[in-house]
C-alpha positions as CSV (number, residue, x, y, z in Angstrom):
1,M,-8.5,-30.8,-5.9
2,S,-4.4,-31.2,-7.1
3,I,-1.3,-32.7,-4.9
4,V,1.5,-30.5,-5.3
5,Q,4.9,-31.6,-4.4
6,I,7.5,-29.4,-2.3
7,Q,10.2,-29.6,-0.7
8,I,11.0,-27.6,2.5
9,P,13.8,-27.6,5.0
10,D,13.5,-30.2,7.8
11,S,13.6,-27.3,10.7
12,L,10.2,-25.7,8.1
13,Q,9.3,-29.8,8.3
14,K,9.3,-29.9,12.2
15,S,7.3,-27.3,12.7
16,L,4.9,-28.4,10.6
17,Y,4.3,-31.4,12.0
18,D,4.3,-29.5,15.5
19,L,2.0,-26.7,14.5
20,A,-1.0,-29.1,13.0
21,S,-1.2,-31.6,15.8
22,R,-1.2,-29.1,18.7
23,D,-4.2,-27.6,16.4
24,G,-5.4,-30.8,15.4
25,I,-5.2,-30.8,12.2
26,S,-3.7,-32.4,9.3
27,I,-0.7,-31.1,7.6
28,D,-2.6,-30.6,4.3
29,Q,-5.6,-28.6,6.2
30,F,-2.4,-26.6,7.5
31,I,-0.5,-25.8,4.0
32,S,-4.4,-25.1,2.4
33,S,-5.2,-22.6,5.4
34,A,-1.9,-21.1,5.0
35,I,-1.9,-20.5,1.5
36,A,-4.8,-18.8,1.7
37,E,-4.3,-16.9,3.9
38,K,-1.2,-15.7,2.2
39,L,-3.3,-15.4,-1.0
40,S,-6.0,-13.6,0.9
41,A,-3.7,-11.1,2.2
42,L,-2.1,-10.8,-1.5
43,M,-5.8,-10.2,-2.5
44,T,-7.1,-7.1,-0.3
45,E,-3.2,-5.4,0.0
46,N,-3.9,-5.4,-4.0
47,Y,-7.3,-4.2,-3.2
48,L,-6.7,-1.7,-1.1
49,N,-3.8,-0.1,-3.4
50,E,-6.7,0.1,-6.6
51,R,-8.9,1.7,-4.1
52,A,-6.0,4.7,-3.1
53,K,-5.6,5.5,-6.3
54,K,-9.3,6.1,-7.2
55,G,-8.7,8.3,-4.0
56,S,-8.5,12.5,-3.4
57,R,-6.4,13.7,-1.4
58,L,-8.6,17.4,-1.1
59,K,-11.8,15.6,-1.1
60,Y,-10.2,13.1,2.3
61,E,-9.0,16.6,3.9
62,A,-12.5,18.5,3.4
63,I,-14.2,15.2,5.0
64,L,-11.8,15.8,7.4
65,A,-12.3,19.2,8.2
66,K,-16.4,18.4,8.9
67,V,-14.9,15.9,12.6
68,P,-15.7,18.6,15.2
69,D,-12.2,19.6,17.2
70,V,-13.1,17.7,20.3
71,E,-12.0,16.3,23.0
72,P,-13.1,12.2,23.1
73,E,-15.4,11.0,25.5
74,S,-13.0,9.1,28.6
75,Y,-14.7,5.7,27.5
76,D,-13.0,6.7,23.9
77,R,-9.6,8.3,24.8
78,L,-6.7,6.4,24.0
79,P,-4.5,5.2,27.8
80,N,-1.5,7.0,28.1
81,V,1.7,5.2,26.9
């Protein structure tokens, strides 16, 4: 493990302590989890962008055209807003 020293505003530190305490975890665990979550989100976005570059709009539309144009089953309908 590595040790990292950072400076954060007092308001963030207070929120950090409060949330970690509420969740019953250490500050270190909270920060590690937050970093992992952010890294995962960014890596997923990069992965999806790379996959999208390999896609074909024409192939997408051809596949979508094969989907029947029918009303969904009652259990699968979106609620009216």
